[in-house]
C-alpha positions as CSV (number, residue, x, y, z in Angstrom):
1,M,0.1,0.2,-0.2
2,I,1.2,3.6,-0.7
3,D,0.4,6.3,1.5
4,I,0.9,10.1,2.2
5,K,4.9,9.4,3.2
6,D,5.2,7.0,0.6
7,V,4.1,9.8,-1.9
8,E,6.3,13.1,-0.6
9,H,9.4,10.8,-0.8
10,V,9.3,10.5,-4.2
11,A,8.4,14.2,-4.7
12,K,11.0,14.9,-3.0
13,L,12.9,13.3,-5.0
14,A,11.8,14.7,-8.3
15,R,12.3,18.0,-6.5
16,L,8.3,18.3,-6.6
17,A,5.7,20.8,-4.7
18,L,2.7,19.2,-3.9
19,S,-0.4,20.4,-2.4
20,E,-2.2,18.3,0.0
21,E,-5.4,17.2,-2.4
22,E,-2.4,15.9,-5.3
23,K,-0.9,14.2,-2.5
24,Q,-4.2,12.3,-1.7
25,K,-4.9,12.1,-5.7
26,F,-1.5,10.0,-6.3
27,V,-1.9,8.0,-2.9
28,K,-5.2,6.8,-4.8
29,Q,-3.6,6.5,-8.5
30,L,-0.5,4.4,-7.1
31,N,-2.6,2.2,-5.2
32,S,-4.7,1.3,-8.0
33,I,-2.6,1.1,-10.4
34,L,-0.8,-1.7,-7.8
35,E,-4.2,-3.2,-7.4
36,Y,-4.2,-4.2,-10.8
37,M,-1.2,-5.2,-11.3
38,N,-1.7,-7.6,-8.1
39,E,-4.8,-9.1,-10.7
40,L,-2.2,-9.4,-13.6
41,N,-0.2,-11.3,-11.5
42,E,-2.7,-13.7,-10.6
43,V,-3.7,-14.9,-14.4
44,D,-1.2,-17.9,-15.3
45,T,0.9,-17.0,-18.1
46,S,2.2,-20.7,-18.1
47,N,1.6,-21.5,-20.7
48,V,2.3,-18.1,-23.0
49,A,4.6,-18.2,-25.6
50,P,7.5,-14.8,-24.6
51,M,7.2,-12.5,-27.8
52,E,9.2,-10.0,-29.1
53,H,7.4,-7.8,-31.2
54,S,3.9,-7.1,-30.7
55,I,3.4,-7.3,-34.4
56,K,4.8,-10.1,-36.6
57,I,8.0,-8.0,-38.4
58,T,9.7,-9.5,-41.3
59,N,13.3,-8.6,-42.7
60,V,12.4,-7.0,-45.7
61,M,15.7,-5.7,-47.2
62,R,17.2,-7.9,-50.1
63,E,20.3,-10.3,-50.6
64,D,23.6,-8.0,-49.9
65,T,24.8,-9.1,-53.4
66,V,28.6,-7.8,-54.8
67,V,27.8,-5.8,-58.1
68,V,30.8,-4.2,-60.0
69,D,29.8,-1.0,-61.3
70,F,33.1,0.7,-62.2
71,S,36.9,-0.8,-63.0
72,R,39.4,0.5,-61.3
73,E,40.8,2.8,-64.3
74,E,37.3,4.3,-64.7
75,L,37.8,5.3,-60.9
76,L,40.7,6.9,-61.0
77,N,40.2,8.8,-63.9
78,N,38.3,11.1,-61.9
79,A,41.3,11.3,-59.1
80,P,43.1,14.6,-59.7
81,E,45.9,12.3,-58.9
82,E,46.9,8.4,-59.1
83,E,49.3,7.0,-57.4
84,D,50.3,3.5,-57.5
85,G,47.0,2.6,-59.0
86,F,45.3,4.7,-55.6
87,F,44.0,8.3,-55.1
88,R,47.1,10.7,-53.9
89,V,46.2,12.9,-51.8
90,P,47.7,15.6,-49.7
91,K,49.6,14.3,-46.2
92,I,48.0,15.3,-43.0
93,N,49.9,16.4,-40.5
């Protein structure tokens, strides 16, 4: 059972200023949530398989296949400078 002391403690940790009316409201709401959780704990789930997602998801990506579109020579023709079959770039210090 949640009481006002618990609500005050959590409000202090969260640095919330709550009125007495709000504290009473939260006590009622939090206890209602805990009661519902107790109801759910009574449900027999022993024959229910665990699931990863709520909906069935399939991979829609295509197979990864290698496709050669350009030859090395065609690519190196675009280079401002080329050396030993590689792009030549300025040295970075």
